[in-house]
N, C-alpha and C positions, 0 to 999 in steps of 0.2 A: 456399867456393871459388868461382872464377869461372865454372866449368862447371856449378855446381849440385849436384855430387855430394859425398858425405860421405866423409871419411877414415875409416880403421879406428879411430883414436883417438876420434873423435866418436861412431862407432857404439858403441864399448865404453862410453863415458861415458853414452850414452842408455840402454843396457842395464842398467848398474848403477844408474842413477837410478830406473828404473821397475820393475826386478825382473822384466822380461820384455818381450815385445813387445805385450801387451795394454795400451794406453794408456787404455782406457775405465774410468772409475770406477763401480763397481757401487753402486746405491743401497742404503741401509740396509734391512734386512729389517723393521724396525719402525715405518717411517714410511709416510705416505701423501701422494699428490700432489694430492688433492682439497681438503684444509684448508690454508689459507694461513697464513703466519707472523703476518700481522695479526689473523687470527681467534684464533689461539692466545694472542697478547698480550692482546688484548681480553678473552678468556675468563679468562686468568689473573688479570687485574686484578679482575674480578668475584668469582672464587673467593677470591682473597687477602683482599679486604675483608669476608669472612664468617667468617674462621677463628675469631676471638675469640668471636663469638656462637655458632658451632657447638660450640667447646670448653666454653663456659658451659653450654649446653644438655646436652652430654654429661656434664658433671660432676654436674649436678642430677639427671639420670635414673638414673645408676648410683650416686649417693650416695657417691662416692669421688673420690680425686685422679685426674684425667685431664689429660694434657698432649697437646695437638695442635699439631704444628709445621706451618710453611707447606708446603703441598702442591706437588707437581711436576705440570705439565700437559704432555701430549704427545699428538700423534696417533699412531695405532698401527693396524697391520693386525690383523685378526681372528685369523689363524694365529699371529702373533707374541705376542699377548697370551695365547693358549692355552698357549704354552710357558713363560710366566711364572707361571701360576696353579698351585695345588696340585691334586693329583689329585682331592680332595674338598673342596668349599667351600660355604659358605652363600651363596645368592643372594637378594637382596631387590630385586624389580623394582618401580619406581615411575614408569611412563611419564607424560610431560606430556601432558595431555588438553585443556587449555583455555587460550586466549591464546597459548600456545606448545605445538606438538605435536612429539613425538619420543620415541624409546626412551631410557630411563634407568634405572640400577640400581646396587646395591652388591654387592661380592664381599668375602668375608673368610674366613679359615681357621676350622676348627672351634673351635680353641683361642681365638681372638680372640672369636668368637660367644659361647662359654661365659663368657669373662671379662666380657662386657657383660650377658648374660642373667641370670647367677647373682646379682649384687648388685641388679638390678631386681626379681627375684622374692624376694629375701631368704632364699635358700636355698644350702646347699653341695651339691656333687656333682650339679649340675643336668645333665640330659641334653638333647640337642637334639630334644626332642619338640615337639608342637603348642603347648604352653604357652610354651616357650622361644622358638619362632619367632614367636608372637604378640607376646611382649615385644620382640623384636628389630624386628619391624615397626613397633611403636609408637615405639621408640626412634629409629629412623632416619627416621621421619616427622617427628618433632620436631626432630631434628638438621639435616634438610635444609631446614626452614622458612626460615631466613635466606637460603639460596642461592636458593630459589624466588622469594622476594621481590625479591632482587637482580637475578635474570634478568628478572623482569617489569618492574622499574624501567628497566632498560637497553633492553629491548625496547619499552617504552611501552605495555605491556599488564598485565593481571592473570594471572599464570602460575599454574596449578593442576596438581597431579599427581593421578593416580588412586590408589585404595586399594592399599597395599603388599602384595605377595605374596611370602612367604619360603619357601625350600625348601632342603634339604640335597642337593646334587647332585653327581654325578661329572663329571669333566672332559668327557666326551662329551656330556653333557646341558646344559652351560652355554648360556644364551640370551643371546648377544651380538648387537649390531647387525650386520646383514649388510653395510651399506655402510660409508662412512667414519665414524669416531667418534674421540673423545678419551678418554683415561683420566686420572683424577686419582688420584695416590697420596698418602694421608694417613699420615705417620708418627704413630702414636698410642701413648702410654704410659699404661697402666692399672696403677696400684699397682706402679710400677717395672718392669712387664713390657712390653717394646717389641713392637709388631706394625704391621702395615700394613693399612689399609682401601682397597680399590680402588673408584672411582666412575667409571662410564662414561656418556657423554653422546652421543647421536646428533648427527650433523652438522646436522640441521635446527634444533637448539636454538642452535648457534653461528650459523647464518645469520640466525636471528631477532634475535640480539644485535647483529649487524653491520648489518642492514638500516637502522635509524634513522640511524646514522652516515653511511651511504652517501647516504641521502636528503638529509641536511643538507649534505653536501659537493657535491651537484649544484648547478649554477648555476640560478638562478631566472630564468624568462622574463620580460622586461619587458613590461608591457602596452602595446598599441598606442597610438601618440600620438593624442590627441583632435583632430579637425578643428575648425579655427576656424569659428565661427558666422558666417555672412555678416551684414554690417550693412546695413540698409535705407537707401539714400541716394538723393537726387534727382540725384546725379551732377555732376561738374565743380565741386566745391568748395561745392556748395549744402549747406544745413543738412539734418540727419537728418529724414526725414518723420515727423511726429508727428500723431496724429489730432486735429483741431480741430472745433469745432462746425460750421464752414461750409466746411471743406476743408483742404488742405495748407497749412501755413505755409512760408515761404521762397520765394525766387524760383527757378524752374527753366525751362528752355527749353520752348517751347510743346509740341514733339512729345514730349519727355521727360515732361512733366506728363501729357499724355494717356495715354502708355504706363503710367505708374505708377498713374494713376487706374483704368485698365482692370485692372491686376493685382489691385487691392484691391476690384474689384467695382463701383466707382463710375463715373459718368459725368463729363463735363466739368462742373465747378462743384459736384459732389457729393462728399461725404466717403467714406472707406473704410467697409466693412461691419464694424463692431466689435461683438462680443458679450462680455458678461462671463462669466467662468468660473464654473460652478455646482458648488460643492463639496458633497459629501454631508453630512448632519448626523453629527456624531461622537457616537455613542451607545455607552456601555459595554455590551459583550456579557456573556453569562453567564460566559464563561471569565475575562474580566478581573475580574469581581466576585468570583469564587471565588478568584482569585489575590490580590486585595486583601484579602479576608477572611482567608485562611490566613496572610498575611504578618504579621497581628497577633499570631500565635501562635509566630512563629519563635524568639523569645527566651524562651520557656517551657521551664524545666528539666523533664526527666522522669528517673525512676530507671530505669537499665539494669542488669540482672543477667545474668550468665553462670552457668548452673546446670550443675554437673558431674554431679549425680545426687541421688536422694532414696532414703529408706528409712523404715521405721516400726519403732519400738522400744518395748518395754514400759517402764513407769517404772522398774521394778526393774533393767532392762538400762542404762538411762540413768544411774541413780545409781550403778551398778557401774562406770562408765567411769573410766579413769584414763590417765596418760601412757603411750603405747606401744599403747593399744587401737586395733585395726583395725576400722573400720566398712565393711562391704560395702554398696555402692550398687546401684541398679538399672540401671546402665549397663554395658555391656561395654567392655573395652579397645579403644580406636580408634573407639568409636561417637561420632557428633557430639554436642557439647554443646548445650544449649538457650540462646537468647538471649531474655530477657524485658524488656519495657518496661512499667513499672507492673505488674508480676507477670502480664503477658499474653504468651504465646509469639508472637514475630514472625519468628524465624529460627533457623537452626542453623548451627554453625561448628565449627572445629577450634581447639585451644588451641595457641598458639605463644609463643615467648619473644623479646622485642625489647629489646636492651640490658639484660638481666637482669631485665626486667619480664615479667609474663605479659600475653598479649593473646589475641584471638580473631579468627580469619579467617572471614568469613561465607562459607559454602558453599551455602546454600539459603535462600531466602526463602519463608516459610510463606504458602500461598495465602489469599485473603480468606475462602473457605469454611471452611478449617480454623481460622482465627482466630475466626470466628463461633462454630464448634462448641466452641472452648476457653473461650469467654466463658459458655457455657450451663452 
């Protein structure tokens, strides 16, 4: 209307469209303002590229059919996620400690935990005791390996997680990140039984993934232009002054010639003071010699072995072995494996699965003193 007021029909239409006079849209209780949509998209891309590898690791660990569908990724408030979780769940904390730092862990129901731990232990009627929790810790350490590798590649670092810690906790004792974080929900089917595994990541991990992309997008500063080097000239179209045996060549005006001669330290009729550059003798130092010597060995092959463990058996026990025999080794579950070069211990690491092949991620380099002791 011309006077700016609203008619009764317009007021009724506004009330019917809004359902009341409160036109403010309330934010969803499960979202956070601190994590951007671009971070969610980048993180979803990283997680989505590892689903096949995680599912393959999962199937080999539980020795049964496991189907892992593409997960959903969302930012969530702590109180909102508490409302979605069961009253009692298994929590496995695996914080990122090297390369990328931040809180990280898994949550799953008791039935899902038993469905994973039982086949791994080869037993029926398993309870969630220390042995089952140790099996779950080992399982999710291996399952998460491809994700840690992908996050490290995206962030341009080697991302490492700490030792997993599993517990059966009530809802009031769940250890969720205090700040902004994301939750990844994996729809998992184990032997036709559907379940959900929750994985939480601290915001610091998302920031580490986004940082290299932001750095690349920033404009690079151009180097300052180089100043042109002045050319020595006798002036007014005369030839460039070059040192000669008896003085300057080329004709120059008398006053200019005297001035130029003075600049070069000579008097009238005398040439400039020119000295040859003295370069130091190039002699190969000890470091260069060592580098040259070791380069001769770079193409030499050496045998590298990853040792899971060892044991000693009597001959009668070895002769009694058959298919299905279980051999107990001297290594505990989750303990680092030994990396040997020509049967000499040089490092320790953890076993991972890369594209259905076993691999080992180096976690510790043996000190020179330990190597010497191992040789004796």
